[in-house]
C-alpha distance (Angstrom), angle and dihedral (degrees) to the residues before:
residue distance angle dihedral
X1 . . .
X2 3.81 . .
X3 3.83 123.8 .
X4 3.79 134.2 174.2
X5 3.86 116.2 -115.1
X6 3.81 114.5 -178.5
X7 3.74 88.7 -11.2
X8 3.80 93.4 -57.8
X9 3.84 126.4 108.1
X10 3.74 119.2 -107.8
X11 3.80 126.1 -174.2
X12 3.83 109.9 -139.4
X13 3.93 118.2 -152.5
X14 3.81 116.3 -161.4
X15 3.80 104.2 164.4
X16 3.78 130.6 77.3
X17 3.83 96.2 -130.1
X18 3.84 95.0 58.9
X19 3.84 89.3 38.7
X20 3.74 88.1 56.6
X21 3.89 90.9 53.1
X22 3.81 90.2 53.1
X23 3.75 104.0 36.3
X24 3.83 100.0 35.2
X25 3.89 117.3 10.4
X26 3.86 94.9 40.0
X27 3.87 95.0 21.7
X28 3.87 95.1 136.4
X29 3.83 91.6 50.9
X30 3.78 90.0 55.1
X31 3.81 99.9 36.1
X32 3.79 96.8 115.5
X33 3.74 126.1 86.6
X34 3.82 135.9 -147.9
X35 3.81 131.0 -151.3
X36 3.71 112.1 -104.0
X37 3.79 96.3 -151.0
X38 3.86 96.9 70.1
X39 3.79 109.2 -154.7
X40 3.78 95.8 23.6
X41 3.80 91.8 109.0
X42 3.87 92.3 83.9
X43 3.83 88.0 63.8
X44 3.77 95.4 44.1
X45 3.82 113.3 88.3
X46 3.84 90.3 -169.2
X47 3.81 92.6 52.7
X48 3.82 107.6 152.8
X49 3.84 95.3 23.1
X50 3.72 100.7 85.3
X51 3.83 122.7 123.4
X52 3.79 97.6 -169.5
X53 3.85 94.5 49.1
X54 3.85 97.2 31.8
X55 3.71 122.4 124.4
X56 3.85 118.1 -103.7
X57 3.79 103.8 -88.9
X58 3.77 146.4 95.9
X59 3.80 98.1 -45.3
X60 3.89 94.0 46.5
X61 3.79 91.0 48.0
X62 3.79 93.8 49.0
X63 3.81 93.7 47.5
X64 3.84 92.3 45.5
X65 3.85 89.2 52.8
X66 3.75 90.5 48.6
X67 3.93 91.5 50.9
X68 3.82 90.3 46.3
X69 3.87 97.6 46.5
X70 3.81 102.1 31.9
X71 3.83 122.7 -1.6
X72 3.78 98.5 50.7
X73 3.76 102.0 12.7
X74 3.78 118.6 131.4
X75 3.87 96.4 -107.1
X76 3.87 88.6 49.4
X77 3.74 92.1 52.3
X78 3.75 91.7 47.4
X79 3.82 87.3 60.4
X80 3.78 88.2 64.4
X81 3.78 99.7 52.4
X82 3.81 91.6 104.4
X83 3.80 89.2 54.2
X84 3.78 92.2 51.2
X85 3.77 92.6 45.6
X86 3.85 93.1 47.0
X87 3.81 94.0 48.9
X88 3.85 92.0 46.1
X89 3.84 90.1 53.0
X90 3.79 89.3 50.6
X91 3.78 90.3 54.1
X92 3.77 92.7 47.5
X93 3.75 92.4 47.6
X94 3.81 92.1 52.9
X95 3.80 90.2 50.0
X96 3.80 92.5 47.7
X97 3.79 88.8 55.7
X98 3.75 92.4 47.6
X99 3.79 88.4 51.6
X100 3.79 92.3 49.9
X101 3.85 89.7 50.9
X102 3.78 91.4 45.6
X103 3.82 88.9 -124.4
X104 3.86 126.9 147.1
X105 3.72 120.0 -125.7
X106 3.87 135.5 -151.8
X107 3.88 92.0 -118.9
X108 3.86 90.2 -170.1
X109 3.80 91.1 57.5
X110 3.86 92.8 46.7
X111 3.84 91.2 49.6
X112 3.82 92.4 46.0
X113 3.87 88.4 53.2
X114 3.82 89.9 50.6
X115 3.86 93.7 51.7
X116 3.77 90.9 43.7
X117 3.74 94.0 49.4
X118 3.79 92.6 49.4
X119 3.85 94.0 47.7
X120 3.87 90.5 46.2
X121 3.90 94.1 52.2
X122 3.80 92.1 42.8
X123 3.85 90.6 53.8
X124 3.81 102.0 36.1
X125 3.78 102.6 27.0
X126 3.85 115.1 -172.9
X127 3.78 97.7 -36.2
X128 3.84 129.0 113.7
X129 3.90 94.6 85.6
X130 3.87 92.1 158.1
X131 3.84 92.3 52.3
X132 3.76 113.8 21.6
X133 3.76 88.8 -176.7
X134 3.86 92.7 61.2
X135 3.77 95.9 96.4
X136 3.86 91.3 52.9
X137 3.81 90.0 48.6
X138 3.71 90.4 50.6
X139 3.77 92.8 48.3
X140 3.89 89.7 47.4
X141 3.81 91.6 51.9
X142 3.74 92.1 47.2
X143 3.81 89.6 52.3
X144 3.76 90.6 52.9
X145 3.78 91.8 49.6
X146 3.75 89.7 52.1
X147 3.72 92.6 49.7
X148 3.78 96.3 52.6
X149 3.81 93.5 38.9
X150 3.83 88.3 56.3
X151 3.86 92.2 47.7
X152 3.78 90.7 50.3
X153 3.75 100.6 42.9
X154 3.79 98.4 67.1
X155 3.88 95.5 47.3
X156 3.78 91.3 42.3
X157 3.88 91.0 57.1
X158 3.76 100.4 37.0
X159 3.81 107.6 12.5
X160 3.82 116.8 108.6
X161 3.73 92.2 -146.7
X162 3.82 95.4 48.0
X163 3.82 93.8 134.4
X164 3.79 89.5 62.2
X165 3.74 119.8 70.3
X166 3.81 92.8 -146.2
X167 3.81 93.7 156.7
X168 3.68 94.7 51.6
X169 3.82 90.5 -129.6
X170 3.74 92.6 121.1
X171 3.82 92.9 60.7
X172 3.76 89.6 44.3
X173 3.80 90.5 52.4
X174 3.82 90.7 52.0
X175 3.85 89.8 47.8
X176 3.80 97.5 51.7
X177 3.81 92.4 42.1
X178 3.90 89.9 55.5
X179 3.84 85.9 49.3
X180 3.89 88.9 52.8
X181 3.85 89.1 46.7
X182 3.84 90.6 55.3
X183 3.77 90.7 51.6
X184 3.65 94.4 48.2
X185 3.81 90.9 51.4
X186 3.88 85.9 53.0
X187 3.75 89.0 52.8
X188 3.85 92.8 49.0
X189 3.78 89.4 51.9
X190 3.80 93.4 53.4
X191 3.83 87.3 49.6
X192 3.79 91.4 51.3
X193 3.90 92.1 45.1
X194 3.82 89.3 50.6
X195 3.92 89.3 53.8
X196 3.82 90.5 51.4
X197 3.78 93.3 47.7
X198 3.80 90.9 41.4
X199 3.76 101.4 -154.2
X200 3.86 89.6 -170.4
X201 3.76 90.5 -125.5
X202 3.80 112.1 123.5
X203 3.77 114.9 -135.8
X204 3.83 117.9 -146.1
X205 3.79 99.9 179.9
X206 3.81 118.4 121.9
X207 3.82 95.6 -110.4
X208 3.81 89.8 58.6
X209 3.80 90.2 52.9
X210 3.84 92.4 49.4
X211 3.85 92.7 47.0
X212 3.83 92.5 46.8
X213 3.83 86.2 52.6
X214 3.83 88.7 49.2
X215 3.85 89.5 52.9
X216 3.83 97.0 43.8
X217 3.77 107.3 104.5
X218 3.86 89.9 -169.4
X219 3.81 95.0 55.5
X220 3.88 118.1 125.6
X221 3.84 88.7 -118.0
X222 3.84 133.9 17.9
X223 3.69 107.1 -127.2
X224 3.79 120.5 -161.7
X225 3.81 134.0 -127.5
X226 3.79 90.4 -112.4
X227 3.87 90.4 54.1
X228 3.86 90.0 53.1
X229 3.78 91.7 48.3
X230 3.81 90.4 50.2
X231 3.77 93.1 46.3
X232 3.83 89.7 49.2
X233 3.67 90.2 51.0
X234 3.87 94.4 47.5
X235 3.82 90.8 52.1
X236 3.83 87.7 62.9
X237 3.74 95.0 39.9
X238 3.73 94.2 51.4
X239 3.80 102.3 28.4
X240 3.81 106.5 46.8
X241 3.81 108.8 43.7
X242 3.84 95.2 37.6
X243 3.88 94.3 52.0
X244 3.80 92.3 41.4
X245 3.79 91.7 50.2
X246 3.81 94.3 50.5
X247 3.74 92.4 51.6
X248 3.84 92.1 48.7
X249 3.83 92.2 48.5
X250 3.84 90.4 50.1
X251 3.81 92.1 51.3
X252 3.80 92.0 45.2
X253 3.75 91.4 50.7
X254 3.80 92.3 47.7
X255 3.80 90.5 50.5
X256 3.86 88.8 52.2
X257 3.81 90.4 47.4
X258 3.82 108.8 46.6
X259 3.76 95.9 173.6
X260 3.79 90.8 58.0
X261 3.79 91.5 47.5
X262 3.77 90.8 50.8
X263 3.75 91.3 51.3
X264 3.81 93.1 50.2
X265 3.84 90.1 47.1
X266 3.82 90.1 52.2
X267 3.85 91.1 51.1
X268 3.89 89.8 50.3
X269 3.76 94.8 46.6
X270 3.92 90.6 46.4
X271 3.77 92.3 51.9
X272 3.83 100.8 34.7
X273 3.81 104.2 27.3
X274 3.79 126.7 -147.8
X275 3.82 102.0 -74.3
X276 3.84 104.8 67.3
X277 3.74 142.3 33.2
X278 3.76 122.8 -97.7
X279 3.78 114.5 -95.4
X280 3.84 137.2 -155.7
X281 3.84 88.4 -107.8
X282 3.80 88.9 59.7
X283 3.74 95.0 59.5
X284 3.84 96.8 80.8
X285 3.78 87.6 60.9
X286 3.80 95.2 52.9
X287 3.88 106.4 80.3
X288 3.73 93.6 164.1
X289 3.73 92.1 56.7
X290 3.78 90.1 52.1
X291 3.76 90.8 52.8
X292 3.80 89.8 50.9
X293 3.72 90.9 52.9
X294 3.80 91.0 48.3
X295 3.69 93.6 48.8
X296 3.86 90.9 48.0
X297 3.79 90.5 53.1
X298 3.82 90.3 46.6
X299 3.72 93.1 54.4
X300 3.92 96.9 34.1
X301 3.72 107.7 26.0
X302 3.84 113.5 -172.2
X303 3.84 89.9 -141.6
X304 3.82 104.9 36.1
X305 3.82 93.1 167.6
X306 3.84 121.6 46.1
X307 3.81 116.4 -156.7
X308 3.84 122.2 -146.2
X309 3.74 134.5 164.1
X310 3.77 126.0 -155.0
X311 3.83 114.3 -113.7
X312 3.76 97.8 -168.8
X313 3.73 139.6 9.8
X314 3.76 109.6 -77.8
X315 3.78 142.9 155.9
X316 3.78 125.3 -115.1
X317 3.82 122.4 -179.8
X318 3.87 89.2 -13.9
X319 3.82 90.0 -55.8
X320 3.84 118.7 118.6
X321 3.79 112.4 -126.7
X322 3.77 114.8 -159.0
X323 3.87 123.8 -143.5
X324 3.77 112.1 -89.5
X325 3.84 93.7 29.1
X326 3.79 109.4 146.9
X327 3.82 117.5 -134.0
X328 3.81 128.5 -162.5
X329 3.87 112.4 -166.2
X330 3.80 110.2 -157.6
X331 3.72 100.4 -141.7
X332 3.84 91.3 170.4
X333 3.83 92.0 58.0
X334 3.72 93.0 45.5
X335 3.91 91.6 52.9
X336 3.74 88.5 48.9
X337 3.82 95.7 54.6
X338 3.81 107.8 131.6
X339 3.75 90.9 -155.0
X340 3.79 88.1 67.3
X341 3.79 104.2 27.2
X342 3.80 118.8 44.4
X343 3.87 109.4 -133.3
X344 3.76 92.6 -3.3
X345 3.75 93.0 -172.8
X346 3.79 91.8 64.2
X347 3.79 127.0 80.9
X348 3.74 105.6 -117.2
X349 3.90 115.0 156.2
X350 3.77 89.9 176.8
X351 3.80 88.6 76.4
X352 3.81 87.6 74.4
X353 3.80 93.5 52.8
X354 3.78 96.2 50.2
X355 3.84 117.9 19.0
X356 3.68 101.7 18.0
X357 3.73 106.0 27.1
X358 3.77 92.1 125.9
X359 3.82 93.1 62.3
X360 3.87 110.1 106.9
X361 3.83 129.8 -163.8
X362 3.84 92.0 -108.1
X363 3.74 101.3 77.1
X364 3.82 95.9 -109.4
X365 3.78 88.2 136.5
X366 3.76 107.6 52.4
X367 3.69 92.6 -147.2
X368 3.88 91.1 68.6
X369 3.86 110.4 51.0
X370 3.88 107.8 154.9
X371 3.87 91.9 142.6
X372 3.75 100.6 24.5
X373 3.78 125.1 -108.7
X374 3.80 141.9 -103.8
X375 3.69 126.1 18.1
X376 3.83 96.3 -24.6
X377 3.80 94.5 51.4
X378 3.80 117.2 130.8
X379 3.85 110.9 -69.7
X380 3.85 93.8 -153.0
X381 3.93 100.2 55.5
X382 3.76 93.9 119.5
X383 3.73 92.9 50.1
X384 3.87 93.9 45.0
X385 3.82 92.7 49.7
X386 3.81 94.5 49.8
X387 3.84 92.0 51.6
X388 3.76 93.8 41.1
X389 3.88 97.3 49.0
X390 3.82 97.8 44.8
X391 3.77 94.2 44.0
X392 3.85 94.3 50.9
X393 3.89 90.7 44.7
X394 3.84 90.1 49.7
X395 3.71 95.2 48.0
X396 3.76 93.5 49.1
X397 3.77 94.6 43.0
X398 3.78 95.2 48.8
X399 3.86 103.1 36.8
X400 3.67 147.9 38.1
X401 3.87 111.8 -144.6
X402 3.77 130.2 -137.0
X403 3.79 121.8 180.0
X404 3.76 116.4 -126.2
X405 3.75 91.0 -134.3
X406 3.86 120.4 34.5
X407 3.79 131.8 -28.5
X408 3.82 97.5 -84.3
X409 3.81 132.8 56.2
X410 3.75 112.5 -126.8
X411 3.88 104.2 -122.3
X412 3.81 101.8 -142.2
X413 3.81 129.0 148.2
X414 3.79 125.0 -137.7
X415 3.81 120.2 -128.3
X416 3.77 116.6 -89.4
X417 3.85 135.6 54.7
X418 3.76 104.7 -69.5
X419 3.79 100.9 74.9
X420 3.78 91.9 -129.8
X421 3.79 123.8 164.7
X422 3.76 119.3 -84.1
X423 3.80 93.3 -155.1
X424 3.75 126.9 47.5
X425 3.82 116.3 -110.9
X426 3.81 101.5 -123.1
X427 3.84 116.6 173.0
X428 3.67 147.0 143.6
X429 3.88 116.5 -103.1
X430 3.78 110.5 -145.5
X431 3.78 111.2 -164.7
X432 3.84 117.8 -126.9
X433 3.76 97.1 159.9
X434 3.78 122.2 28.4
X435 3.80 109.6 -161.5
X436 3.77 90.7 -168.6
X437 3.80 96.1 57.1
X438 3.75 113.3 106.1
């Protein structure tokens, strides 16, 4: 099917067979991406520096290798386990206090703060001695960038007056991005000063790795400061909201399905016991939790639409596809196919323990594409799964949940492309296991 988006033709793929041709068989031919918000580039001071949206070429291959071997490699993620544990405990402590006071919480906001804090500490580490408020300032500016980008994206794709910035959001986006740019330059200066002073303390945060690569004269490719800033921004844009949304959807589905929640809790209690908090090392022994995460991602994929662009003339299903053709793979529709998933509108984790247990998170089976597939699959899958699994397990182990209004959460999607919740998940946490009690 072909549609017009922003006045430009886009081919939409909604079946697994054709998706396999594009994402697997002819992966290299469709290894480039395009920006969904046509016309947004004039409001982007970093236009042309993106990794996530870059064309398939030397820069993308270099950064993908850096992500695979250093930034998001297993040993690097292991270095951040104390950060993940620390931030999870902060979340649980806040919820225990809410429970003690009998107060409801906006669980979505709490989980977003968790994901944001983890990413912030992974990227910035313990630096910013000259301005201890610098991480908070950077986070605030990124939040503003996300807000104005979201406001612009819909009107830029579908709005008839897209060439006119009638709302003023374009100018606001430029302004907050320049503010972010100044803060990042301040961060770079602190890094450079710390090298001159040589404190002897090795920094393992992501920004250190990127800046070391920037300084490395023998590197395969010389990356620029703007490319580092853009990559840093994209880590937040792609890594915070998507992880937080998945955890929220899982908790909402469990509240709506108390029998499934009970079964998960029994699995956790059986494996972990009643005297300690669930840990990352326990996750491999919790198959029902994994099935719940898979079913959540199937019903509520963080990336429901996968963007690809054809690099060379090729043929798919007897159709000639010209270079530059834009493709939109509808992963959401594929994972709702009733020919593959019985009763696809229902939340049934057991399907991933019986009929579809061989499906992994990496898109090898083209009927399950929560993080994409092929060369352009999500680079942060491992990090996202660690945070998602442990957070869900901790929230179910430590609390019962009661919605502030009603017994069932109203499953509605907001407008846009992320599949986020339309309504806040406001509920009362009722402590059943207090990990802080001696």
